[in-house]
C-alpha positions in Angstrom: 58.3 -25.7 -38.2 58.5 -27.3 -41.6 57.8 -24.1 -43.4 60.4 -22.2 -41.3 63.0 -24.9 -42.1 62.3 -24.7 -45.8 62.6 -20.9 -45.8 65.9 -21.1 -43.7 67.3 -23.7 -46.2 66.6 -21.3 -49.0 68.6 -18.5 -47.3 65.5 -16.6 -46.1 66.6 -16.5 -42.4 64.5 -13.4 -41.4 61.4 -15.0 -43.1 62.0 -18.2 -41.2 62.2 -16.4 -37.9 59.0 -14.5 -38.9 57.2 -17.7 -39.4 58.3 -19.1 -36.1 57.3 -15.8 -34.4 53.6 -16.4 -35.5 53.4 -18.7 -32.4 52.7 -16.5 -29.3 55.1 -18.6 -27.2 58.0 -18.1 -29.6 57.1 -14.4 -29.9 57.2 -14.0 -26.1 60.4 -16.0 -25.7 62.2 -14.0 -28.4 61.2 -10.7 -26.5 62.4 -12.1 -23.2 65.7 -13.1 -24.7 66.2 -9.6 -26.0 66.0 -10.5 -29.6 62.6 -9.3 -30.8 60.9 -10.9 -33.8 61.3 -9.1 -37.1 58.9 -6.3 -37.8 58.0 -5.4 -41.3 61.4 -6.6 -42.5 63.3 -4.8 -39.8 65.4 -6.6 -37.2 67.2 -5.8 -33.9 66.5 -2.4 -32.4 64.5 -1.2 -35.2 62.1 -4.3 -34.9 61.8 -3.6 -31.2 60.8 0.0 -31.8 58.4 -1.1 -34.5 56.6 -3.6 -32.1 56.5 -1.0 -29.4 55.1 1.8 -31.4 52.5 -0.4 -33.2 51.1 -2.4 -30.4 47.4 -2.2 -31.2 47.8 -2.8 -34.9 50.1 -5.8 -34.4 47.9 -7.3 -31.7 44.9 -7.3 -34.0 46.9 -8.7 -37.0 48.3 -11.5 -34.6 44.9 -12.5 -33.4 43.4 -12.4 -36.9 46.3 -14.6 -38.3 45.9 -17.2 -35.6 42.2 -17.9 -36.1 41.5 -21.4 -37.4 40.5 -21.6 -41.0 37.3 -23.2 -42.2 39.3 -26.1 -43.6 41.0 -26.7 -40.2 37.7 -26.7 -38.4 36.0 -28.9 -40.9 39.0 -31.3 -40.9 39.0 -31.5 -37.1 35.3 -32.0 -37.0 35.2 -34.7 -39.6 38.2 -36.4 -37.8 36.3 -36.4 -34.6 33.2 -37.8 -36.1 35.2 -40.6 -37.9 36.9 -41.5 -34.6 33.5 -41.6 -32.9 32.0 -43.8 -35.5 35.0 -46.2 -35.4 34.8 -46.5 -31.5 31.0 -47.2 -31.6 
């Protein structure tokens, strides 16, 4: 949300929406509302056609981009360990 807000404040509205659309729930909500997420810089009807014609490619990219990074996993693991040690 913070990244999207910063992009929007800099006048990068399409980029801000694209950041928000990386969340599957936002992506689905945008489609259900009839306003598809931007596709490769295209918006509106062109974006809808892009998503429909490249379903397999975009699904793989979406799944790849939403995998947790090593840093996220390590931070979560260390945080859990620290909490465990504080409790006991």
